[in-house]
C-alpha positions in Angstrom: -12.2 -9.2 -23.4 -14.9 -11.3 -21.7 -16.1 -12.1 -18.5 -16.5 -15.9 -17.7 -17.9 -17.4 -14.6 -16.1 -19.5 -12.0 -17.9 -21.0 -9.0 -21.0 -19.2 -8.1 -20.7 -15.7 -9.8 -17.1 -14.8 -9.5 -16.1 -12.5 -12.3 -12.8 -13.2 -13.6 -10.9 -11.9 -16.6 -9.4 -13.3 -19.3 -7.1 -11.8 -21.8 -7.7 -10.4 -25.6 -7.5 -13.0 -28.1 -4.7 -13.3 -30.8 -2.2 -11.8 -28.4 0.2 -14.4 -28.9 2.8 -16.2 -26.1 4.2 -14.0 -23.8 7.6 -13.6 -21.7 8.3 -12.1 -18.3 9.1 -8.4 -18.7 6.9 -8.0 -21.7 4.5 -4.6 -21.3 1.5 -6.7 -21.8 -2.3 -4.8 -21.9 -3.9 -5.3 -18.6 -6.1 -8.3 -18.8 -8.6 -7.4 -17.0 -8.4 -3.5 -18.5 -11.5 -4.3 -21.2 -13.9 -5.1 -17.8 -13.2 -1.9 -16.3 -13.4 0.8 -19.2 -16.5 -0.8 -20.4 -18.1 -0.5 -16.8 -18.4 -4.5 -16.5 -16.3 -4.4 -13.5 -18.7 -4.3 -10.5 -17.2 -2.9 -7.1 -18.9 -3.9 -3.8 -21.5 -1.7 -4.1 -22.8 -3.1 -7.1 -24.1 -6.4 -7.0 -27.6 -7.0 -7.2 -29.8 -9.4 -3.9 -33.1 -9.8 -4.0 -34.8 -7.8 -1.2 -31.9 -5.9 -0.6 -31.8 -3.3 2.4 -29.6 -0.2 2.8 -27.9 0.6 5.9 -26.9 4.5 6.4 -24.0 5.3 9.6 -24.8 7.8 11.9 -21.4 9.6 13.7 -20.7 11.4 16.6 -20.3 15.1 16.9 -18.4 14.9 19.6 -14.6 13.9 20.4 -15.2 12.3 23.5 -17.5 11.6 26.0 -20.2 9.1 26.2 -23.8 8.9 24.6 -26.3 9.4 27.4 -29.5 9.0 25.1 -30.7 8.1 21.8 -33.6 8.9 20.5 -35.0 6.8 17.1 -38.5 8.0 17.0 -38.5 10.2 14.1 -36.2 8.1 12.3 -38.2 5.2 13.0 -41.6 7.2 11.7 -39.8 7.5 8.3 -41.7 5.3 5.9 -39.7 2.2 4.9 -37.2 2.1 7.7 -36.7 -1.3 9.0 -34.4 -0.8 12.1 -32.1 1.7 14.1 -29.1 -0.5 15.2 -26.7 0.8 18.0 -24.8 0.0 21.2 -27.7 -0.7 22.9 -29.8 -3.1 20.5 -27.2 -4.6 18.5 -26.9 -8.6 17.7 -25.3 -10.2 20.4 -21.4 -11.0 19.3 -18.4 -13.3 20.5 -16.5 -12.0 23.9 -15.5 -8.3 22.9 -12.1 -9.4 24.3 -11.8 -11.5 21.0 -13.6 -8.7 19.3 -10.7 -7.6 16.1 -7.9 -8.5 18.8 -5.0 -10.3 16.5 -7.7 -11.6 14.3 -6.9 -9.3 11.4 -4.3 -7.9 9.9 -2.5 -5.6 10.4 -2.2 -6.8 14.2 -3.6 -5.1 17.3 -7.1 -4.4 19.3 -9.0 -1.9 16.8 -11.6 0.2 17.4 -15.1 -1.8 17.7 -18.4 -0.1 16.8 -21.0 0.1 18.8 -19.0 -2.1 22.0 -20.9 0.7 24.5 -21.6 4.3 25.1 -17.9 5.5 25.2 -17.2 8.1 22.4 -13.7 8.1 21.4 -13.0 10.3 18.5 -15.0 12.7 16.5 -17.4 11.4 13.6 -17.4 7.6 15.6 -20.2 5.8 14.1 -22.9 5.3 16.8 -25.8 4.4 14.6 -26.9 2.4 11.7 -30.1 3.4 10.1 -31.4 0.1 7.9 -34.2 0.8 5.4 -36.0 -0.1 2.3 -34.3 2.5 0.2 -31.1 4.6 0.2 -32.8 7.3 0.7 -35.1 6.4 3.0 -31.9 5.4 5.3 -30.3 8.7 4.6 -33.4 10.9 5.4 -34.0 8.9 8.8 -30.1 9.1 9.4 -30.8 12.9 10.0 -33.5 12.3 12.4 -31.5 10.4 15.1 -31.5 12.4 17.9 -28.3 11.5 19.9 -27.4 13.3 23.4 -23.6 13.1 25.4 -21.9 14.1 28.2 -18.8 15.5 26.6 -15.2 15.3 27.8 -12.4 17.6 27.4 -10.4 16.3 24.0 -6.5 16.8 22.9 -5.9 16.3 19.1 -2.7 18.9 18.7 0.6 16.5 18.5 2.8 19.1 18.4 1.6 20.8 21.5 2.0 17.4 23.1 5.2 16.4 22.4 6.5 16.3 26.2 3.8 13.2 26.6 5.6 11.5 23.7 6.4 7.6 24.7 7.8 4.3 24.3 5.4 2.4 22.1 3.4 -0.1 24.1 2.5 -2.6 21.8 4.3 -3.8 18.6 2.6 -5.3 15.7 3.7 -8.1 13.6 6.0 -7.0 10.8 7.1 -3.7 13.2 10.7 -3.5 13.3 12.2 -0.8 16.4 15.4 1.4 15.7 18.1 -0.6 16.7 20.1 -0.1 19.5 22.6 3.0 19.0 26.0 2.4 17.6 28.8 4.4 18.7 28.3 7.8 20.3 26.4 9.8 17.8 25.6 12.8 19.9 29.4 13.2 20.9 30.0 12.9 17.2 28.0 15.6 16.3 29.4 17.8 18.6 33.0 17.3 17.9 32.5 17.4 13.8 33.1 20.5 11.9 30.1 20.3 10.0 26.4 19.8 11.0 22.8 20.2 10.3 20.7 20.0 12.8 16.8 20.7 11.4 12.9 19.8 12.9 10.5 18.9 10.6 6.5 18.0 10.3 4.4 16.2 8.3 0.2 16.9 8.7 -2.4 13.8 8.5 -3.2 12.8 5.2 -6.1 10.4 4.1 -6.5 7.5 1.5 -9.5 8.9 -0.8 -9.2 5.8 -3.0 -12.0 6.4 -6.1 -13.7 3.6 -4.5 -15.6 4.4 -1.0 -15.5 1.6 1.5 -18.8 -0.6 0.9 -20.4 -4.2 2.0 -22.8 -5.7 0.3 -23.8 -8.6 2.5 -26.2 -11.3 0.9 -27.8 -13.6 3.3 -28.6 -17.1 1.6 -32.1 -18.9 2.3 -29.5 -21.3 4.6 -27.9 -18.3 6.5 -25.2 -18.4 4.2 -23.5 -15.0 4.0 -21.7 -14.0 0.9 -20.3 -10.5 1.3 -18.8 -8.2 -1.3 -16.6 -6.0 0.7 -13.8 -2.9 -0.4 -10.8 -4.8 0.9 -7.3 -5.9 0.6 -7.6 -9.3 1.6 -10.7 -11.6 1.3 -9.9 -14.1 3.3 -8.7 -11.4 6.1 -12.5 -10.0 6.5 -14.0 -13.7 6.5 -11.7 -14.3 9.6 -12.9 -11.4 11.0 -16.4 -11.9 10.3 -16.3 -15.7 11.4 -14.5 -14.7 14.8 -17.1 -12.0 15.7 -20.4 -13.6 14.8 -19.7 -16.9 15.9 -20.0 -18.5 12.4 -18.2 -21.5 10.8 -16.2 -20.5 7.9 -18.1 -22.2 5.6 -20.9 -20.3 6.6 -19.3 -17.0 5.3 -17.6 -16.3 1.6 -16.3 -13.0 1.3 -15.5 -11.7 -2.4 -13.3 -8.6 -3.7 -12.8 -9.5 -7.5 -12.2 -5.7 -8.1 -11.2 -2.9 -5.7 -11.0 0.8 -6.7 -8.1 1.4 -5.0 -7.1 1.3 -1.5 -3.4 2.3 -0.8 -3.8 0.9 2.9 -6.8 1.4 4.0 -8.3 -1.6 2.9 -5.9 -3.9 5.0 -8.2 -4.0 8.3 -11.6 -4.6 7.3 -13.1 -1.4 8.0 -16.4 -0.4 10.6 -19.0 -0.8 7.5 -18.2 -4.7 7.2 -19.1 -5.0 10.8 -22.3 -2.9 10.5 -23.5 -4.4 7.5 -23.4 -7.9 8.8 -24.8 -7.5 11.6 -27.8 -5.4 10.5 -28.0 -8.8 8.0 -27.8 -11.3 11.0 -30.5 -9.2 12.3 -32.9 -8.3 10.1 -32.1 -11.6 8.0 -31.9 -10.1 5.1 -29.4 -8.4 2.6 -27.9 -5.7 3.3 -25.8 -3.0 1.8 -23.7 -0.1 3.6 -21.8 2.1 1.9 -20.1 5.1 3.6 -20.0 8.6 1.7 -16.9 10.5 1.1 -17.0 12.3 4.3 -17.0 9.1 6.2 -13.9 8.0 4.1 -12.3 10.2 6.8 -13.9 8.8 10.0 -11.5 5.5 9.7 -7.3 5.8 10.0 -4.9 7.9 8.1 -1.4 8.7 7.7 -0.7 9.8 10.8 0.8 13.4 11.9 4.7 13.4 12.1 7.0 15.5 14.1 11.3 15.0 13.1 14.3 15.8 13.7 17.3 15.0 12.2 21.1 15.7 12.9 24.0 15.0 10.6 27.3 15.7 11.1 30.7 15.0 8.6 33.9 15.7 8.2 35.0 18.4 5.5 35.6 16.0 2.7 31.5 14.7 3.5 32.4 11.7 5.5 29.5 11.4 7.5 30.5 11.1 11.3 26.8 11.5 13.2 23.5 10.4 12.3 20.4 11.0 14.7 16.8 10.8 13.8 13.9 11.3 16.0 10.7 11.2 15.6 7.5 11.7 17.2 3.8 10.4 15.8 0.5 10.0 17.1 -1.8 7.2 17.8 -5.5 6.7 19.4 -5.9 6.2 23.1 -7.1 2.8 22.4 -4.6 1.2 20.5 -0.8 2.1 19.7 0.1 2.5 16.3 3.3 1.6 14.8 5.4 2.1 12.1 9.2 2.0 11.1 10.1 5.9 10.3 13.9 6.5 11.3 14.8 3.0 10.8 15.6 3.6 7.4 18.4 6.8 8.2 20.8 3.8 10.1 20.5 1.7 7.0 20.9 4.0 4.0 24.5 5.8 4.1 27.7 4.7 5.8 28.2 5.6 9.4 29.4 4.2 12.6 28.0 6.6 15.0 23.7 6.0 14.7 20.9 6.9 17.3 17.7 6.3 16.4 14.2 6.9 18.1 10.5 6.4 17.3 8.1 7.7 20.0 3.8 8.2 20.4 1.4 10.4 21.4 -1.6 8.9 22.2 -4.7 11.8 21.0 -8.5 11.4 20.6 -8.4 10.7 17.4 -9.3 7.1 15.3 -6.1 5.2 15.1 -3.7 5.9 12.2 -3.1 3.3 9.6 -0.6 2.5 6.8 -1.0 4.0 4.0 1.7 4.1 1.2 4.8 2.9 2.3 4.1 3.8 5.9 7.0 5.3 7.9 8.9 5.5 4.8 7.3 8.1 2.9 8.0 10.5 6.3 11.4 9.2 7.6 13.2 9.3 4.0 11.6 12.3 3.6 13.0 14.2 6.4 16.6 12.1 6.0 17.1 13.0 2.2 16.0 17.1 3.1 18.6 17.1 5.8 21.3 15.5 3.6 20.4 17.7 1.1 21.2 20.8 3.4 24.6 18.7 4.8 25.7 19.0 1.0 25.4 22.5 1.4 26.8 23.2 4.2 29.8 21.1 2.5 29.6 23.1 -0.7 29.1 19.7 -2.1 27.1 18.2 -4.7 24.5 16.5 -3.4 24.5 13.6 -5.7 28.2 13.5 -4.9 27.6 13.3 -1.1 25.0 10.8 -1.2 27.8 8.3 -3.5 30.3 9.6 -0.8 28.5 7.8 1.8 27.5 4.5 0.4 26.6 1.9 2.0 27.5 -1.8 1.0 25.7 -3.8 3.9 23.7 -2.0 6.9 25.9 -0.8 9.4 23.2 -1.3 12.2 23.1 -5.4 11.8 26.3 -5.7 9.8 24.3 -7.5 7.2 24.8 -7.3 3.3 22.2 -6.4 0.9 20.1 -9.6 -1.2 20.8 -7.5 -4.2 21.2 -3.5 -4.1 21.8 -1.5 -7.1 21.1 2.4 -6.2 24.5 3.3 -7.5 23.0 2.2 -10.7 20.2 4.0 -10.3 21.8 7.0 -9.4 23.8 7.1 -12.3 20.9 5.9 -15.1 18.7 8.8 -13.4 21.6 11.2 -13.0 22.5 11.0 -16.8 18.8 10.7 -18.5 18.1 14.2 -15.9 21.1 16.0 -17.0 22.2 16.2 -13.5 26.0 17.4 -14.7 24.5 20.4 -15.5 23.2 21.5 -12.7 24.9 24.6 -11.2 25.3 24.6 -7.4 24.2 27.3 -6.0 20.8 28.4 -5.3 19.0 30.7 -7.2 20.6 30.6 -10.8 18.6 29.3 -12.9 15.4 31.2 -14.7 12.9 30.7 -17.3 11.0 33.9 -17.8 9.5 35.2 -14.5 9.8 31.5 -12.9 13.0 30.4 -10.6 14.0 27.1 -11.9 15.3 24.2 -9.3 16.9 21.1 -9.8 16.6 18.5 -6.7 17.0 14.7 -6.1 16.6 12.4 -3.2 17.2 8.7 -2.5 14.4 6.1 -1.9 14.3 2.9 0.1 11.5 0.3 0.9 11.8 -3.1 2.2 11.3 -6.4 0.1 9.2 -8.5 1.8 7.9 -12.0 1.2 4.9 -13.8 3.2 3.3 -17.3 2.3 1.0 -18.2 0.0 -0.8 -20.8 -1.5 -1.9 -21.3 -5.4 -3.9 -23.5 -7.7 -3.3 -24.4 -11.1 -5.0 -26.5 -13.5 -3.8 -27.4 -16.5 -7.2 -28.5 -18.8 -7.3 -31.4 -21.7 -8.0 -28.5 -24.2 -4.7 -26.5 -23.5 -6.6 -23.9 -21.0 -4.4 -23.0 -17.8 -6.5 -21.6 -14.9 -4.5 -20.5 -11.5 -5.9 -19.4 -8.8 -4.6 -17.7 -5.2 -7.2 -15.5 -2.7 -4.8 -12.6 -3.4 -6.5 -9.3 -4.1 -5.7 -6.4 -7.2 -6.6 -3.1 -5.3 -5.6 -1.6 -9.1 -1.8 -2.8 -8.7 -1.9 -4.9 -11.8 -2.2 -8.5 -9.9 -4.4 -10.0 -12.5 -2.1 -9.0 -15.5 1.4 -10.2 -13.6 0.2 -13.2 -12.3 -1.2 -14.6 -15.9 1.5 -13.3 -17.5 4.0 -15.6 -14.8 1.8 -18.3 -15.8 1.8 -18.1 -19.1 5.4 -17.6 -19.4 6.3 -20.7 -17.6 3.9 -22.9 -19.7 4.7 -21.4 -22.8 1.0 -20.3 -23.6 -1.0 -17.6 -25.3 -1.9 -14.9 -23.0 -5.4 -15.6 -23.7 -5.4 -18.9 -22.5 -4.5 -18.5 -19.2 -7.3 -17.3 -16.3 -5.8 -16.3 -12.8 -8.6 -16.1 -10.4 -8.3 -13.8 -7.2 -10.7 -11.9 -5.1 -12.4 -14.7 -3.4 -12.0 -16.2 0.4 -12.4 -19.8 -1.1 -9.7 -19.8 -3.4 -6.0 -21.0 -1.5 -4.6 -18.7 1.1 -3.0 -15.6 0.5 -2.3 -12.7 2.5 -3.3 -9.2 2.5 -2.6 -7.0 -0.4 0.3 -4.5 1.1 3.8 -3.8 1.8 4.6 -4.6 -1.6 4.6 -7.9 -0.9 2.1 -9.7 -3.6 4.7 -10.3 -6.7 7.6 -11.8 -4.5 4.6 -13.9 -2.4 1.6 -14.9 -4.8 3.9 -15.1 -7.6 6.0 -17.3 -6.0 3.5 -19.6 -5.3 2.0 -19.4 -8.8 5.4 -20.3 -10.4 5.9 -23.1 -7.9 2.1 -24.8 -9.1 3.4 -24.3 -12.6 6.6 -26.2 -12.2 4.7 -28.7 -10.4 2.6 -28.9 -13.3 5.8 -29.0 -15.9 6.9 -31.6 -14.0 4.1 -33.7 -14.3 3.9 -32.9 -18.3 7.8 -33.9 -18.4 7.0 -37.6 -17.2 3.7 -38.3 -19.1 6.0 -37.3 -22.1 8.8 -39.8 -20.8 6.2 -42.4 -21.0 5.5 -42.0 -24.6 7.2 -44.2 -26.9 9.3 -43.2 -29.6 8.2 -39.3 -29.0 12.0 -38.1 -27.8 11.3 -38.0 -24.6 12.2 -41.4 -22.6 16.1 -40.3 -21.2 15.2 -36.3 -21.2 16.0 -35.2 -18.1 13.4 -32.3 -16.5 16.4 -29.7 -17.4 16.8 -30.9 -20.8 13.3 -29.4 -21.7 11.4 -26.8 -22.2 7.8 -25.4 -22.8 7.0 -22.9 -25.2 4.0 -22.9 -27.9 1.7 -24.8 -25.7 3.9 -27.7 -25.8 7.2 -29.9 -24.3 10.0 -29.5 -26.4 13.3 -30.3 -26.0 15.7 -27.5 -25.5 18.6 -28.3 -28.3 16.1 -30.0 -30.5 12.8 -27.9 -30.4 11.5 -29.5 -33.1 10.8 -32.9 -30.9 7.7 -31.5 -29.4 4.2 -33.0 -27.6 1.5 -30.3 -27.6 -0.2 -30.5 -23.9 -3.3 -31.5 -25.5 -1.9 -34.6 -26.8 -0.4 -35.2 -24.3 -3.2 -35.3 -22.0 -5.3 -37.3 -24.7 -2.9 -39.8 -24.4 -2.6 -40.5 -21.0 -7.0 -40.4 -20.6 -6.9 -37.2 -18.4 -9.1 -34.5 -18.7 -6.3 -31.9 -16.2 -3.7 -31.8 -14.3 -4.8 -30.1 -10.9 -1.5 -29.5 -8.4 -1.5 -27.4 -5.2 1.7 -25.5 -4.4 2.3 -23.8 -0.9 5.3 -21.3 -0.6 7.6 -20.9 2.4 9.7 -18.2 2.7 13.5 -19.3 3.6 13.5 -17.1 6.6 16.8 -18.8 7.3 18.1 -17.9 4.1 16.6 -14.2 4.2 17.7 -13.2 7.5 21.3 -13.4 6.7 20.7 -10.4 4.6 18.6 -7.0 4.2 16.4 -7.3 1.5 15.6 -4.1 0.0 14.1 -1.8 -2.8 15.7 1.3 -4.1 15.3 3.9 -6.4 17.2 7.6 -7.0 14.4 10.5 -7.7 15.3 13.4 -9.7 13.3 16.4 -9.9 12.8 20.0 -11.5 10.3 22.5 -10.6 9.3 26.5 -11.8 8.6 28.6 -9.1 6.8 32.0 -9.1 8.1 33.9 -6.0 5.3 36.2 -6.3 2.3 34.2 -6.4 4.4 31.2 -4.2 3.4 28.7 -7.0 5.2 25.6 -7.6 5.2 23.9 -10.7 6.9 20.5 -10.8 8.0 20.1 -14.9 10.2 17.1 -15.4 10.6 13.9 -13.0 13.4 10.9 -13.5 12.5 8.4 -11.3 15.0 4.7 -11.3 14.4 2.0 -9.6 16.0 -1.6 -8.6 13.4 -4.0 -7.5 14.6 -7.0 -8.6 13.0 -9.0 -11.3 10.3 -7.1 -13.6 7.7 -9.1 -14.4 4.8 -7.1 -15.9 6.6 -3.7 -17.4 3.6 -1.7 -18.3 1.5 -2.1 -14.6 5.2 -1.9 -12.9 6.1 1.3 -14.8 2.4 2.5 -13.8 2.8 1.5 -10.2 6.1 4.0 -10.1 4.1 6.3 -12.2 1.4 6.5 -9.5 3.6 6.9 -6.3 5.6 10.0 -8.0 2.3 11.6 -8.6 1.5 10.8 -5.0 4.7 12.3 -4.0 3.9 15.5 -5.5 0.6 15.7 -4.0 2.4 14.9 -1.1 5.2 17.6 -1.5 2.3 20.5 -2.4 -1.3 19.5 -2.1 -2.4 16.9 0.4 -3.4 17.6 4.3 -6.0 17.4 6.2 -6.6 20.0 8.8 -8.0 19.7 12.5 -9.9 22.0 14.4 -8.6 21.5 17.9 -10.9 23.1 19.7 -14.0 20.9 17.9 -11.4 17.7 17.3 -12.3 17.4 14.2 -11.2 16.9 10.6 -12.5 19.6 8.7 -11.8 19.4 4.9 -13.1 16.2 4.7 -14.7 16.0 0.4 -12.4 16.9 -2.6 -13.3 20.0 -2.3 -11.3 21.1 -0.4 -8.8 18.3 0.7 -6.5 18.8 -2.5 -5.0 16.2 -4.4 -2.7 16.3 -7.3 -4.7 16.7 -10.6 -3.7 16.7 -14.3 -2.8 19.8 -14.8 0.1 19.6 -11.6 1.9 16.4 -12.9 4.6 16.5 -15.8 5.9 13.4 -17.6 7.3 11.1 -15.2 10.5 9.2 -16.8 10.7 5.5 -15.0 13.7 3.8 -15.3 14.1 0.0 -14.1 18.0 -0.9 -13.3 18.5 -4.6 -13.4 18.2 -6.6 -10.9 17.4 -10.6 -10.5 17.1 -11.4 -6.2 16.6 -14.7 -5.7 17.0 -14.7 -1.7 13.9 -12.5 -2.0 11.9 -14.2 -4.3 12.2 -17.9 -6.8 11.0 -15.4 -9.3 13.8 -12.9 -8.7 11.0 -10.2 -8.1 10.8 -7.6 -5.2 7.8 -5.3 -5.2 7.1 -1.9 -6.8 4.0 -0.6 -5.1 5.6 1.8 -2.5 9.1 2.6 -3.9 7.6 5.2 -6.5 6.6 7.4 -3.3 9.5 7.3 -0.8 12.0 10.0 -1.8 9.6 11.7 -4.3 8.5 14.8 -1.9 12.4 15.4 -0.6 13.1 15.7 -3.8 10.6 18.3 -4.8 11.7 20.4 -1.4 14.9 19.8 -2.3 14.4 21.0 -5.5 12.2 24.7 -4.5 15.4 25.0 -2.1 17.8 24.5 -5.2 15.4 27.2 -7.0 14.7 29.8 -4.3 17.5 29.5 -1.2 14.7 28.6 1.0 14.5 25.5 2.8 11.1 24.2 3.9 10.9 21.3 6.1 7.4 20.5 6.4 4.5 19.6 3.6 2.4 20.6 1.7 4.8 23.4 0.8 2.2 25.3 -0.1 2.0 28.9 -1.6 2.2 30.9 1.5 5.6 28.6 2.7 7.1 29.1 -0.6 6.3 33.0 -0.7 10.1 34.9 -0.6 8.2 36.9 2.8 7.3 34.3 4.4 9.4 34.0 7.7 11.7 30.9 7.8 10.2 27.6 9.2 11.0 26.3 12.9 9.2 23.9 15.0 9.5 22.7 18.3 12.6 20.9 19.5 11.1 18.3 21.8 
């Protein structure tokens, strides 16, 4: 693979030569793979710029209060220091009412760095030291002296459940819990078999490999070219333009390669604002890179308490579903996510009550993290379903099939497509579920107990709007572009594959451009919506090229296309040809040459068919089956097998889609057994803010993961039949692990992570306070 330059210095990957013609669904290699493994792919902190200065952020040491005084004398005395910026000397910005508010996605009123002397949370950025070298800036940052007037803080969710309230502001895309149906509480009381359980999930942090960084290149004409670790280049340009009063033509944001994000890059983080502040203040290029510890200073998956009450008749028919959730948010903004709604959608039940509330705390606002809401909400529901199955002396899979929902009970709408039953069947057969004994503690391998568990996963199938541009050149090369993002999900590859398939071209003749705010509009890369959204825009642009080629072919006398309709032609082998007579063909190069055209240049706007889509529930589904081995004496759990069967519409790029599911399963195992950010409530501070103490799954923790894609083709969700696979892999995985642990040990664990102290046989049963 080589790198080519398109416009300024944007890197764009092209495929390996000799790969031949490709088709949708093929497991092709990543087109950007060689650039990454050879180190040629540049990330936000790796772009060179003349006269580059370096900024290092100083963070607060208290959780709540006011800054009384900042003494920068010692810091400024360090050789090479250019300035120390803070709330009293920052450059002027536009009205703070507009600062961030409703100008970025997701919407809301995020924290505004350097707004005033108020300290809202521990490790809040309070100063930026800028120097000629990173070393000088780092050394000087330790010499900034800050005096505070400290105020009492509160960071303990569980101790403040009585303060829970309804969200005061709803963000775009958030669906509040539907109104109750039937009388769930009365039905629960009257049912013969019931489960009433509370669940707790601690704070998790994203920790992508690439840390958040912004390199702001200050041009001679004042133009800012910004390289930012982001899930949306146009999102960042919008913010910079609005905050600093710059025309869009004065700001270009690029993110051609992103080393993971998982939601941490949906909003521009404070490094972007501070780097831009410094660049405008000094009128020179500035780079700000957050440290690994500072990755814990902006947003996280929220700490969440839940209560699930399920009731059933003796035959397993659900009679009541009650799901309540309380999550933390900051004092300066309500962060909301869909936690409980899945419980009214996933299974058939006439009596459902769902409730979601927040507790404001002195912490940074939580932010979306892979499968936000569902990761916690489905976890609680699926463990409760497993517990209900045992109360009924019923196989857990049989209970789910007994209550299989053909439509959404709360809204009375059908699914656009739903192949969950096939997911259950295929995964169960592959896993060998029929051989599972029902009783816990009935399987052993050496000194370890063996358990098998399963769970259901679900996630919304979303589509937004986007534009794409496609240019077919006279030499047969196709260049397609949209301001999309690839955070490692395979966007480059999937979009290139779509375009190559549409025009019947070898992959090496197709280039997909993304990661540049000057490209046609695209949404942020989040919610598993990119494939259905940008992919549909790419397909639409390629169809416009097809139609222009068809019109050109009809004008060629004697070529055999004069009376051919569009449906009678196909595009393959770099040529247009008759479907029933493929020997009648005209190469694109000949067509453009005959028409004296150097290129065919088209644009396409993808707008979701909202009127049609709102008549359906659009979702992806999965079935996750898991085997664990548990050493009770040591409290250790080894996940030894996972089968994940997924129905996510038409699979465009099989290899990258499989990678997304596998990655989600890895994180689900990590959520189940390893990940949690611990807070010292006396200090109001996250304590294990490093890789040494914040545990994530390593290679030794992960078994072979078997991924099955169940056939589905959903033309309601998208014109290409695809949904999305980024989120669904994690949903249900942690619950499957927990249910397998119960089958192995007979111990029901309801909090994550399920660490050895919770697994040991003599540990007390878990319990969490009722609201």
